[in-house]
C-alpha angles and dihedrals in degrees: 000000000000122000091247098038113166092353124134111226131185121205121188115211094022102156101082146008121003092356094052092046087051097048091055095043094047091048088052090052090056105269129140098231127211117181138176133219146144098237114080096192094049091048092052089051094055090047090053091048092053093044092050091070094039100267126136122235140173123197118205113196107213143137102227093204083074088077093179090070097052097084088052091053092051089049089054092055092052092045092058101037106019101237147018117240102170140006132200108200094201107144115119148140134221131217143126146128135183112336095239091058100050122107134209088252091061091046091052094045093053100037096041091055103035099039115008096049090043092054093053091046088054089049091055095041096051091048089061096040090052089059090052096045100248150352146164131263130189131189127206105231124161140239083247087073085067106035132031133238135172117271098018103092101124095036091049091048091054094048093046084054089054093054091051093045091055094049094047089047090050092056093045101045101031092093087059092056094256114135116202124189139153134222116211113201129190118227110321129195101254136133089262091060100031095094090058096045123084133188124234124219091278093053094252117143120243138179135172090240091052098052112123097018103156093227088056100229144063124268125259122223093244090060092059089044090058091053091048091049093056095049095049092046128089088251086077092051094133099042118096135141092031132135108210111200111208103183113127089254095304095134093048091064 
C-alpha cells in the first residue's frame, strides 16, 4: 500500500520541476492527483504519464495570480474526486538582482506568485478540509528563507513569508486537525533554474549558489518530492508548523 493510498492531493505548479516530480510520485504512492499549471501541453503530458501506470490525474489550467479563480479550482477537484485530503502549494517563480535596481513590477511579479497566491490557495484548501474534519497542507519555501545571498532579496522575502505563513496556519488550524508545514529546498535542477546551471567537463551540474554544498551536488526534483511525500503522509501525523530544510547541508555551513 502506498503512503498516499486513496487520498486526494492537489499540487500547484505541477507541470514541471518539483511539482511534476511530486505529481508522479504521489500518484505512484496511491493518490488521486489534481495539479495546476499554465501550460496545457505540459499538463496533458503529466496526466498521460500518470495514467500509463494506472494512476488518476486531473490537470487544472489556471494562473494562480488571478486569485478569484482559486476557489473554483478547488471546487473542481472536489467535484471530480469528492474531497481534498492534502495540498502541496508549490507554484513559484524566481527573479532578482541588486536591491537598488529592482522595480515595483518585479516585486509584484514575485510576491504575487510566491506568497499572495499561496495564501489564497491555503484559504480555499482549509475551507474544504474543515468540512471534512482535517487534512495536510505543505508549502514550498526555500533555503533562502533561512540564509542570505546577494541578488535574492525579493525572492527571499517571499519565501520567508511562506515559512511564517505555514507556521501561523499550523497554529490556527491545528485544533481542526489540519497540519501545515513547509519544505525549503536549496537550488534544484528544474526548468526554472536550468538557465543558471552549467555543466563542468565531467557533466556535473554547478551553480554559484550551489558552491560549498556539503553533499557536493545540486538537488534533483525527485528528492524534494520524497520530502513532500513524507510530510503529507500519515507517517508525519504529529508534525506541523515545521520548516524542513532540504539543502544538502548548505545552511549548516
